[in-house]
Backbone bond lengths (Angstrom), bond angles and torsions (degrees), N, CA, C in turn:
res aa  C-N    CA-C-N  psi(-1)  N-CA   C-N-CA  omega(-1)  CA-C   N-CA-C  phi
1 M - - - 1.440 - - 1.535 108.32 -
2 T 1.311 117.89 128.41 1.449 121.41 -179.44 1.523 111.35 -98.99
3 F 1.310 117.47 -47.33 1.457 121.88 179.44 1.531 108.08 -107.75
4 F 1.319 116.08 148.64 1.449 119.05 177.33 1.520 110.32 -148.30
5 T 1.300 115.35 160.01 1.456 123.36 173.29 1.518 106.67 -121.99
6 K 1.310 116.61 124.84 1.461 120.54 -176.70 1.523 112.11 -52.37
7 S 1.320 117.06 -41.55 1.465 120.05 -176.44 1.528 112.64 -65.06
8 E 1.330 117.44 -19.24 1.460 121.13 179.54 1.535 113.43 -93.55
9 L 1.329 117.71 -5.69 1.463 119.99 177.44 1.522 109.76 -76.61
10 E 1.313 116.21 147.99 1.464 121.66 -179.72 1.531 110.67 -70.58
11 A 1.335 115.96 127.75 1.469 121.75 176.22 1.517 108.67 -90.67
12 R 1.351 115.21 130.84 1.474 120.34 -178.88 1.520 110.41 -131.81
13 P 1.329 116.81 125.57 1.472 118.26 172.94 1.532 109.18 -70.60
14 I 1.338 116.92 134.60 1.474 118.59 178.91 1.532 111.99 -114.05
15 M 1.323 116.86 -17.66 1.459 122.89 171.79 1.528 106.54 -164.77
16 E 1.299 116.94 170.72 1.459 120.19 -177.28 1.528 111.12 -56.51
17 G 1.331 115.72 122.10 1.456 122.13 177.47 1.515 115.72 81.36
18 V 1.328 117.44 5.90 1.467 121.17 -176.51 1.538 109.61 -129.46
19 T 1.344 116.28 119.25 1.449 122.77 178.57 1.523 108.90 -122.48
20 L 1.338 116.15 140.98 1.456 118.78 179.26 1.517 111.90 -129.11
21 K 1.338 114.25 154.75 1.455 124.67 168.44 1.515 104.78 -126.10
22 S 1.332 117.53 140.19 1.473 118.78 -177.49 1.520 111.79 -133.67
23 I 1.331 113.37 155.80 1.454 121.62 174.63 1.526 106.34 -146.75
24 S 1.347 116.43 141.00 1.464 118.87 -178.92 1.511 111.65 -143.35
25 G 1.315 114.00 156.93 1.453 122.92 169.80 1.504 107.11 -103.07
26 E 1.323 116.95 -151.92 1.468 120.52 179.05 1.533 111.48 -71.71
27 K 1.323 117.66 -37.57 1.465 120.49 -171.56 1.524 115.25 -127.03
28 T 1.307 118.27 -9.74 1.460 120.52 -178.98 1.509 111.15 -129.68
29 M 1.314 115.58 160.32 1.457 121.58 -177.86 1.513 109.37 -146.68
30 I 1.342 115.72 147.18 1.460 120.47 166.33 1.521 107.54 -125.47
31 T 1.333 113.55 149.08 1.459 120.49 175.94 1.512 108.54 -128.38
32 F 1.303 115.49 143.27 1.459 123.59 176.31 1.528 105.53 -107.34
33 F 1.320 116.53 121.79 1.469 120.56 -179.88 1.514 110.80 -109.47
34 D 1.339 115.60 135.09 1.459 123.30 167.87 1.534 105.59 -109.16
35 L 1.327 116.17 121.59 1.454 121.66 -173.24 1.522 109.85 -122.74
36 E 1.314 116.04 125.35 1.472 120.96 -178.84 1.520 110.05 -79.46
37 P 1.352 116.12 151.91 1.464 119.08 177.97 1.528 110.91 -52.48
38 N 1.323 115.24 142.18 1.481 124.98 176.37 1.535 113.58 68.64
39 S 1.334 118.00 10.91 1.469 120.61 175.13 1.519 109.00 -68.64
40 I 1.318 115.45 149.87 1.456 122.22 179.51 1.523 109.47 -120.01
41 I 1.318 116.24 132.19 1.464 121.80 170.37 1.526 105.38 -107.68
42 P 1.327 116.90 105.64 1.467 119.76 -173.70 1.527 112.83 -60.02
43 S 1.310 115.61 156.57 1.447 121.95 178.14 1.522 110.24 -59.20
44 H 1.341 115.70 133.38 1.461 120.91 -177.42 1.530 109.12 -161.59
45 S 1.307 116.59 171.42 1.461 122.42 171.93 1.529 107.06 -145.15
46 H 1.321 115.59 162.42 1.465 121.61 179.46 1.522 108.30 -156.36
47 H 1.315 116.60 162.75 1.462 120.29 -177.28 1.541 112.91 -75.98
48 H 1.317 117.52 -8.38 1.461 121.87 -179.17 1.530 111.15 -77.99
49 E 1.324 117.02 143.74 1.459 120.33 165.46 1.536 105.89 -80.13
50 Q 1.325 115.88 143.60 1.460 121.33 -176.19 1.517 109.23 -136.10
51 I 1.319 115.90 135.12 1.462 121.45 170.26 1.519 106.50 -120.77
52 T 1.331 116.46 123.16 1.455 122.25 -179.82 1.512 109.15 -111.12
53 Y 1.345 116.41 133.59 1.451 122.54 178.94 1.521 107.76 -129.22
54 I 1.320 118.21 127.26 1.459 122.48 -178.66 1.518 109.77 -86.08
55 L 1.322 115.68 120.31 1.473 121.72 179.35 1.533 111.73 -87.73
56 E 1.328 116.33 -41.22 1.472 123.09 -179.44 1.515 108.36 -148.45
57 G 1.339 115.99 150.84 1.448 120.41 175.29 1.530 111.97 83.94
58 E 1.342 114.99 -157.63 1.450 119.52 -179.11 1.526 110.25 -158.77
59 M 1.319 113.26 153.85 1.471 119.22 179.34 1.515 109.72 -148.51
60 E 1.317 113.85 154.08 1.468 120.82 171.49 1.520 106.30 -89.82
61 F 1.326 117.42 124.89 1.464 121.86 -177.86 1.529 107.64 -120.01
62 V 1.326 115.44 131.20 1.464 120.99 177.39 1.526 106.95 -114.14
63 L 1.327 115.41 123.74 1.464 122.05 -179.14 1.520 108.52 -130.00
64 G 1.338 115.68 116.23 1.449 120.04 178.86 1.506 113.26 54.76
65 G 1.349 117.02 36.85 1.458 122.56 179.12 1.513 115.28 85.89
66 K 1.338 119.72 -5.96 1.467 122.65 178.27 1.524 109.30 -99.81
67 K 1.327 115.75 130.80 1.469 121.83 -176.28 1.518 110.33 -106.61
68 R 1.346 115.33 137.32 1.460 120.63 177.51 1.528 109.29 -147.72
69 I 1.342 116.13 145.39 1.460 121.57 172.25 1.513 107.28 -87.79
70 L 1.333 116.38 121.13 1.465 122.40 177.38 1.521 107.86 -102.01
71 K 1.324 116.33 128.67 1.464 122.88 178.42 1.513 109.09 -116.91
72 S 1.318 117.04 173.19 1.455 122.44 177.61 1.520 110.07 -47.45
73 G 1.330 116.92 126.08 1.458 122.53 -179.24 1.517 113.66 96.74
74 D 1.335 117.72 -9.32 1.469 122.21 178.55 1.507 110.64 -96.23
75 G 1.318 116.24 158.43 1.461 120.40 177.06 1.511 111.50 -151.34
76 V 1.318 115.58 176.92 1.453 123.36 179.52 1.525 109.17 -150.44
77 V 1.327 116.04 143.13 1.456 122.43 174.53 1.522 106.81 -104.81
78 V 1.329 116.71 123.17 1.459 122.64 -179.12 1.530 107.74 -107.15
79 P 1.342 117.99 110.11 1.463 119.57 178.03 1.535 111.14 -67.60
80 S 1.314 116.13 160.97 1.466 121.93 176.62 1.534 110.11 -53.49
81 D 1.306 115.64 143.00 1.473 124.09 172.51 1.526 113.44 58.55
82 T 1.334 117.95 31.22 1.459 121.98 178.15 1.516 109.11 -108.73
83 E 1.326 116.92 126.74 1.476 122.82 179.70 1.526 109.93 -62.87
84 H 1.339 116.08 133.50 1.464 121.47 178.28 1.519 110.52 -154.00
85 S 1.346 115.56 159.48 1.463 121.29 179.45 1.523 109.02 -154.26
86 G 1.322 115.61 169.51 1.470 119.48 179.32 1.521 111.50 -146.82
87 R 1.313 114.31 151.35 1.466 121.19 174.30 1.514 107.15 -138.42
88 I 1.351 115.03 120.54 1.452 119.97 179.52 1.519 108.17 -76.98
89 L 1.330 116.04 137.75 1.454 120.09 -178.80 1.518 110.03 -82.85
90 D 1.312 119.52 -144.72 1.462 120.72 -169.81 1.533 115.57 -91.25
91 K 1.339 117.52 10.70 1.475 121.34 177.86 1.516 109.85 -121.17
92 P 1.328 117.85 146.57 1.463 118.69 169.53 1.526 108.55 -56.65
93 T 1.313 116.78 141.82 1.459 121.41 -174.33 1.510 110.32 -129.66
94 K 1.332 115.64 142.53 1.461 122.23 175.45 1.519 107.77 -122.26
95 A 1.336 115.40 133.68 1.453 120.70 -179.89 1.513 110.44 -135.01
96 L 1.317 115.29 152.64 1.452 123.26 175.74 1.528 106.59 -116.52
97 D 1.324 117.28 128.13 1.461 121.60 176.82 1.528 109.59 -117.90
98 A 1.325 115.67 138.70 1.464 122.46 172.83 1.526 107.37 -109.43
99 W 1.337 116.73 143.17 1.460 121.65 -173.47 1.529 111.94 -134.27
100 Y 1.330 113.71 142.00 1.463 120.06 166.66 1.518 107.61 -146.98
101 P 1.322 118.44 130.15 1.463 125.49 -9.39 1.530 110.51 -72.11
102 I 1.311 115.40 -179.40 1.455 122.42 -179.80 1.537 110.38 -58.33
103 R 1.312 115.74 139.19 1.452 121.60 174.12 1.534 107.38 -87.75
104 E 1.275 116.01 103.23 1.482 120.90 -178.47 1.536 110.47 -59.82
105 D 1.341 117.93 -33.28 1.456 120.81 -179.18 1.527 112.38 -71.39
106 Y 1.330 119.11 -11.98 1.447 122.37 178.84 1.526 113.31 -103.46
107 K 1.358 117.66 -1.00 1.467 121.22 179.38 1.507 111.18 -69.32
């Protein structure tokens, strides 16, 4: 697929309060996340590099033990194999994540 429209991508719940839409090429992927208020993304790590950019709302993001509130316009780069977690605050939040390599579990 070369061109896409976000509204036409399949929405999939991946955990309570977290829904994603994804699109990928051969080697890169982006995901669009819709996150409900008070949703929790448990602490985890993965071999993928991840860049998260907040489109709307706000979340508390913990990366390698450092905590920061990310608001619309903020982002974070998560290196491979680095522990991280998230907690959505009191507003619905939308985020865009870029991945390398592709997360097969998010296709």
